[in-house]
C-alpha positions in Angstrom: -0.3 0.0 0.1 1.4 3.1 -1.2 1.9 5.8 1.7 0.3 9.5 1.3 2.4 12.6 0.7 4.3 14.7 3.1 3.8 18.3 1.5 6.7 20.6 3.0 6.8 24.5 2.7 10.2 26.0 2.2 11.2 29.5 2.4 12.5 31.8 -0.2 14.6 35.0 0.8 16.5 35.3 3.8 16.2 31.5 5.3 16.6 30.1 1.9 20.7 29.3 1.7 19.9 28.1 5.6 17.4 25.9 4.3 19.4 24.5 1.6 22.3 23.6 3.1 20.5 22.4 6.3 18.4 19.8 3.8 21.0 18.6 2.4 23.2 17.7 5.4 20.1 16.1 6.3 20.3 13.7 3.0 16.9 15.0 2.0 18.1 15.3 -1.3 15.7 17.9 -3.0 15.4 18.7 -6.5 15.3 22.4 -7.0 15.5 23.6 -4.5 19.0 25.8 -3.4 20.3 28.8 -2.8 19.2 31.2 -5.5 16.7 28.7 -7.2 13.7 30.7 -8.6 11.7 27.1 -8.9 8.7 26.7 -6.8 8.4 22.8 -6.5 10.7 20.3 -5.8 10.7 16.6 -4.6 13.0 14.2 -2.7 15.3 11.7 -4.5 15.7 9.7 -1.0 11.8 10.1 0.4 9.3 9.9 -2.7 6.7 10.9 -0.4 7.9 13.8 0.2 6.7 16.9 -2.2 6.7 20.3 -1.7 6.7 24.3 -3.0 8.6 27.5 -1.9 7.0 30.3 -0.6 7.6 33.5 0.8 8.5 32.9 4.1 5.5 35.1 5.8 2.8 33.1 3.8 4.4 29.7 5.3 2.5 29.9 9.1 -0.6 30.1 7.0 -0.7 27.4 4.4 0.7 25.0 7.5 -1.8 26.4 9.7 -4.8 25.8 7.2 -3.5 22.6 6.3 -2.5 22.7 2.8 0.4 21.8 3.8 2.2 18.8 6.8 5.3 20.7 7.3 7.2 23.9 7.0 9.6 26.1 7.6 9.8 29.8 8.6 11.2 32.3 11.6 9.6 31.9 14.8 8.6 35.7 14.6 6.2 35.0 11.4 5.2 31.8 13.4 4.5 34.2 16.6 2.8 36.7 14.3 0.6 34.3 13.0 0.0 32.3 16.1 -0.7 35.7 18.8 -3.7 36.3 16.3 -5.0 33.1 16.1 -3.8 31.1 19.4 -6.1 28.2 19.1 -5.0 27.9 15.4 -3.5 24.0 14.2 0.2 25.5 14.0 2.5 23.5 16.2 6.0 24.0 16.6 8.6 20.9 16.1 11.8 22.7 17.0 14.7 24.9 16.5 16.9 24.7 14.0 19.8 26.6 15.0 20.5 29.1 11.6 18.5 32.2 10.9 19.2 34.1 13.9 17.1 37.3 14.6 15.7 39.6 17.0 12.4 41.9 16.8 13.8 44.8 18.8 11.0 47.3 20.0 12.6 50.9 19.6 12.0 54.5 19.5 13.7 57.6 18.1 16.5 58.7 19.7 16.2 62.7 19.2 12.5 62.7 19.7 8.9 61.3 19.0 6.5 61.3 22.2 4.0 63.4 21.6 1.6 65.1 24.1 -1.5 63.4 22.7 -1.1 60.7 25.3 -2.0 58.0 22.2 1.3 55.7 21.5 2.1 54.8 17.7 3.2 51.5 16.8 4.4 50.6 13.4 5.2 47.3 12.4 5.0 44.7 9.8 4.2 42.9 13.2 1.2 44.3 13.9 -0.2 41.3 16.0 3.0 40.9 17.8 3.2 44.8 18.7 -0.5 44.8 19.9 0.2 41.9 22.1 3.4 44.1 23.4 1.1 47.4 24.0 -1.4 45.0 26.0 1.4 43.6 28.0 2.8 47.0 28.5 -0.4 47.8 29.7 0.0 51.2 27.8 -3.8 53.2 27.8 -3.9 54.4 24.6 -2.1 53.5 21.6 -2.9 52.7 18.0 -1.5 49.9 15.6 -0.1 50.8 12.2 0.5 47.7 9.8 3.4 48.0 7.2 4.8 45.9 4.4 8.4 47.2 6.1 10.5 49.9 6.5 9.3 50.6 10.0 12.7 52.0 11.0 11.4 55.5 8.3 8.6 55.9 10.8 10.0 57.5 14.4 9.5 60.3 15.7 7.1 62.2 12.9 4.8 59.2 11.8 5.1 57.0 14.9 6.1 56.8 18.5 7.5 53.6 19.0 8.3 50.5 16.2 8.6 46.9 15.9 11.8 45.7 13.9 13.5 42.9 12.6 17.4 42.6 13.0 20.6 40.3 13.1 21.6 39.4 16.9 24.6 41.3 16.2 23.1 44.1 14.4 22.6 48.0 16.0 19.4 49.6 15.6 19.3 51.7 12.1 21.0 55.4 12.8 18.4 57.9 14.7 16.7 54.6 17.1 17.1 54.0 20.0 16.4 50.3 21.2 14.4 49.7 24.2 14.9 46.1 24.2 14.3 42.7 22.4 10.5 41.5 22.1 11.7 38.3 20.1 14.8 36.3 19.4 14.0 34.2 16.3 15.6 31.7 14.5 14.6 28.9 11.7 11.9 26.8 13.1 10.3 23.7 12.0 6.5 23.8 12.4 3.3 21.0 12.1 0.0 21.2 11.0 -1.7 19.7 14.1 -3.7 17.6 12.6 -1.4 16.0 10.4 1.3 16.0 12.9 -0.6 13.3 15.2 -2.3 11.2 11.6 1.0 11.2 9.8 3.7 9.3 10.1 6.7 11.4 9.7 9.0 9.3 11.8 11.6 8.7 9.1 11.7 12.5 8.1 12.4 13.9 12.2 14.3 10.9 12.4 16.9 12.8 10.4 16.7 16.3 12.4 19.3 14.2 14.8 21.8 15.6 12.7 20.7 19.5 12.7 22.7 21.3 14.8 21.4 22.4 18.9 20.4 26.2 18.6 22.4 28.6 20.6 21.2 30.0 23.8 18.2 27.8 24.5 14.8 28.1 23.4 13.6 31.6 21.5 10.2 32.6 22.9 8.3 35.9 23.4 6.8 38.1 25.9 8.5 37.2 28.9 7.4 39.0 32.5 11.0 39.9 32.4 11.0 41.2 29.1 8.1 43.5 29.5 9.1 44.4 33.0 12.4 45.9 31.5 10.4 47.0 28.3 7.9 49.2 31.1 11.2 50.9 32.9 12.5 51.7 29.4 9.3 53.5 28.5 9.8 55.3 31.4 13.0 56.6 30.9 13.0 57.9 27.4 15.0 61.1 27.5 13.2 64.4 28.4 13.7 65.7 25.1 12.2 62.8 23.3 8.8 63.6 25.0 8.9 67.3 24.6 9.9 67.7 20.9 6.1 66.4 19.9 5.0 66.0 16.3 5.2 67.7 13.6 2.7 67.8 10.3 3.5 67.4 7.1 3.3 70.9 6.6 5.1 72.6 9.9 6.9 75.5 9.0 6.0 75.5 5.2 7.6 72.1 5.0 5.7 69.4 3.0 6.8 66.0 3.2 7.1 63.8 0.2 7.3 60.0 0.5 8.7 58.0 -1.8 8.9 54.3 -2.9 11.6 51.7 -1.8 12.6 48.2 -3.2 11.7 47.7 -7.1 10.7 51.5 -7.6 13.2 53.0 -5.8 15.9 53.2 -9.1 12.6 54.2 -12.0 11.9 56.7 -9.6 15.4 58.0 -9.1 16.3 58.1 -12.3 12.9 60.0 -12.9 13.4 62.7 -10.4 17.0 63.5 -11.4 15.9 64.0 -15.0 13.2 66.1 -13.9 16.0 68.5 -12.0 15.0 67.1 -8.5 17.8 66.2 -6.9 17.1 63.4 -4.5 20.9 63.4 -2.1 21.3 59.7 -1.2 18.2 58.5 -2.5 20.0 55.0 -3.9 22.2 54.7 -0.2 19.2 53.2 1.3 18.7 55.5 3.7 15.0 56.4 4.9 15.6 59.9 5.1 16.6 62.2 2.1 18.0 65.5 1.9 16.5 67.3 -1.3 17.8 70.4 -3.2 14.7 71.9 -3.0 13.1 74.6 -0.2 10.1 73.3 1.6 10.4 69.5 0.8 11.6 66.8 3.3 11.8 63.1 2.3 11.3 59.8 3.5 12.0 56.8 1.8 9.1 53.0 2.7 7.4 50.6 0.8 5.5 51.9 -2.1 2.6 49.6 -1.0 1.8 51.8 2.5 2.0 55.2 1.0 -1.5 55.6 0.0 -2.6 55.4 3.2 0.1 56.7 5.3 -0.6 60.0 2.9 -4.6 59.6 3.2 -3.4 59.7 7.6 -1.9 63.1 6.5 1.6 61.5 7.6 2.9 62.9 3.8 1.1 65.4 1.7 2.2 63.9 -1.6 4.0 60.5 -2.3 5.3 58.3 -5.8 3.6 55.1 -5.4 2.3 53.2 -8.0 -1.6 53.4 -9.4 -1.6 49.7 -8.4 -1.5 50.5 -5.0 -3.4 53.5 -5.1 -6.5 51.8 -6.3 -5.8 48.7 -3.6 -6.0 51.6 -1.3 -9.4 53.0 -2.7 -10.9 49.8 -2.9 -10.5 49.1 1.1 -11.1 52.7 1.3 -13.5 54.4 -1.0 -14.0 57.6 0.8 -9.9 58.1 1.4 -8.8 61.6 0.7 -5.9 60.7 -1.5 -6.0 61.9 -5.1 -3.3 61.6 -8.6 -2.3 64.3 -8.9 0.1 63.4 -12.0 0.8 59.6 -13.9 4.4 59.5 -14.0 4.1 57.1 -16.8 7.3 54.7 -15.6 7.1 51.5 -13.7 4.4 50.2 -16.1 3.0 46.7 -15.4 -0.5 45.2 -16.0 -2.6 43.8 -13.3 -4.2 41.1 -14.4 -5.8 37.5 -13.6 -4.3 34.3 -14.2 -5.3 30.6 -14.3 -3.4 27.4 -14.8 -2.4 27.0 -18.7 -4.4 23.6 -19.7 -7.6 25.3 -17.4 -10.5 25.3 -20.4 -10.8 28.8 -19.8 -10.1 32.1 -21.5 -12.2 34.9 -19.2 -14.2 35.1 -16.1 -17.6 34.0 -18.0 -16.0 31.0 -18.9 -14.5 30.8 -15.2 -18.3 31.0 -14.1 -19.1 28.2 -15.8 -15.7 26.2 -14.6 -16.9 27.1 -10.9 -20.4 26.2 -11.9 -19.9 22.6 -13.2 -17.2 21.6 -10.5 -20.3 22.8 -7.5 -20.2 24.8 -4.5 -16.8 24.6 -4.0 -15.7 28.4 -3.1 -13.0 29.5 -5.8 -9.8 30.3 -4.0 -8.2 33.8 -5.4 -4.4 34.2 -3.9 -3.1 37.8 -4.6 -0.9 40.2 -2.6 -4.2 42.7 -3.9 -6.7 41.5 -1.0 -9.2 44.4 -2.0 -8.6 44.6 -5.6 -8.9 41.0 -5.5 -12.0 41.0 -3.8 -13.3 43.6 -5.9 -12.9 41.5 -9.2 -14.7 38.7 -7.7 -17.4 40.9 -7.2 -18.0 42.3 -10.1 -17.8 39.3 -12.1 -20.0 37.3 -10.1 -17.4 34.6 -9.1 -19.5 33.3 -6.3 -18.4 31.6 -3.8 -14.9 32.7 -3.4 -12.3 33.4 -0.9 -9.5 35.5 -1.0 -5.8 34.6 -0.4 -3.5 37.3 1.4 -0.1 36.2 -0.3 3.0 38.3 0.5 4.9 37.3 -3.1 6.0 35.0 -5.3 1.9 34.9 -5.9 2.7 32.2 -8.9 3.9 29.6 -6.5 -0.1 29.0 -5.6 -1.0 27.5 -8.7 -3.3 25.0 -8.8 -2.6 23.3 -5.8 -3.6 26.0 -3.3 -5.3 28.8 -5.5 -7.4 28.7 -8.7 -7.0 32.2 -9.4 -4.4 35.2 -9.3 -4.3 38.4 -9.5 -1.1 39.7 -10.5 0.8 42.0 -11.9 3.3 41.3 -14.9 5.4 43.4 -17.3 5.9 41.1 -20.1 3.6 37.6 -19.1 7.4 35.6 -19.6 7.7 34.6 -15.9 3.8 33.4 -15.4 4.1 31.8 -19.1 7.6 29.8 -17.2 5.2 28.4 -14.5 2.7 27.3 -17.5 0.2 29.7 -16.4 -2.0 31.9 -18.7 -4.0 35.4 -18.3 -7.6 35.7 -18.8 -8.2 39.0 -18.4 -6.6 42.2 -17.8 -7.8 44.3 -14.8 -5.9 47.5 -15.6 -2.8 48.8 -16.8 -0.4 50.7 -14.1 2.5 53.4 -13.9 4.1 55.3 -11.0 1.9 58.3 -10.3 2.4 61.2 -7.7 -0.4 61.2 -5.2 -1.2 63.9 -2.9 -3.9 64.8 0.2 -6.9 66.5 -0.6 -6.6 68.4 2.4 -3.1 69.0 2.9 -2.3 70.0 -1.1 -4.9 72.3 -0.7 -3.0 74.7 2.0 -1.1 77.3 1.9 1.9 75.8 3.7 2.2 73.3 1.2 0.5 74.4 -2.1 3.8 77.0 -3.4 6.3 73.9 -2.8 4.1 71.1 -3.8 3.3 73.1 -7.1 7.0 74.1 -8.0 6.9 70.1 -7.5 4.5 69.2 -9.7 5.7 71.5 -12.6 9.7 70.2 -12.4 7.9 66.4 -13.1 5.7 67.4 -15.8 9.2 69.4 -17.5 10.8 65.8 -16.5 8.0 64.3 -18.1 7.8 66.8 -21.3 11.2 65.8 -21.7 11.1 62.5 -22.2 8.3 62.5 -24.5 10.6 64.1 -27.2 
């Protein structure tokens, strides 16, 4: 009798090299999983029943918890981020694996940041851990700002306290004061509880005897001693930090401009240079930039976060993608954010994608395919969760459920999703993974966005108008 498949989810990114080295040391003999590999599927030559996929690390706890995978490897930080919100989930930690050490650190601005409103603003890509910490610290009033990343840029103007991930030997980024480690993390093996109890994993787990012994004991979060120390550290924040207060986007005639990091950063820097808008050090990785233009101050954060930050008034204007502006407006239709100027670079299409051999050529055929297979909900995977939800409703693709992802969405088809809402430039990567586009939702480019109220204020309007005119001239020169 053939034994059932054992499904394993492995990480790409920061843990990929260490995980590939561990798998080789344990003798798993995995095909197509190595440092730098871009393939999403692998199998084991030693254990024919062991198969799996490669995901963004943040997606792995979710995939294991819902039972799509029996085992997974990810950082303890992302396991805790999921488990804090869903303590009764079917997620089980099997053991630490002894590599990928990091820590989630609580930090404030070294020069200022706590205002007088009495509300402590916490910003982090670990929003669930941040909320748990605030409750442990018994903060009377607090607000949580979930981020895609780049939390170190937010204090003191846009957040009072941030949780950031760093290597165990690293110092906090310049300008931040560490209050202590909230969570020590390393790579760990996790399991689905039902699979753990029902599946025969002895052969695989037996190889772990050759895994390195974790250093420093078992990492854990939210210990009593930790929260006591953090509470004391908060009480000892220098007086200057409490008195500096918060400066709005148009303070003293200055407006704040948000700039994107990541893939959008190089073309944005190139366009700004051509437009004659000098941004000193934009390509160096610094989160704060000096602008050779009076009245403008800049920060560099994730393009996904910029529309919400502009809506909240933390920036008067920002450069982001039209895709992320639409994602924001799908979630907040009355948001005070408007597009001021289409910039034309960073062109992508946002498309609906299915596996290549599915007999579907558009939404109508997709509805027929759903009808033929019964009442099973359509699984839609996307980074654009609100656009995906809107698309499903507008095209009557009911019943459906949207699966949020953090990237590498093409890995989800066909085992873990039926439809993707994804962006693409040429479609080549999708074709390489034997996927096909059945619909184009819209085309997207970089754009300048603004807060409706802020851009009309006298303290901002003059400087912003000058910036917009410079960008228009840059567009005219590119068109010639």
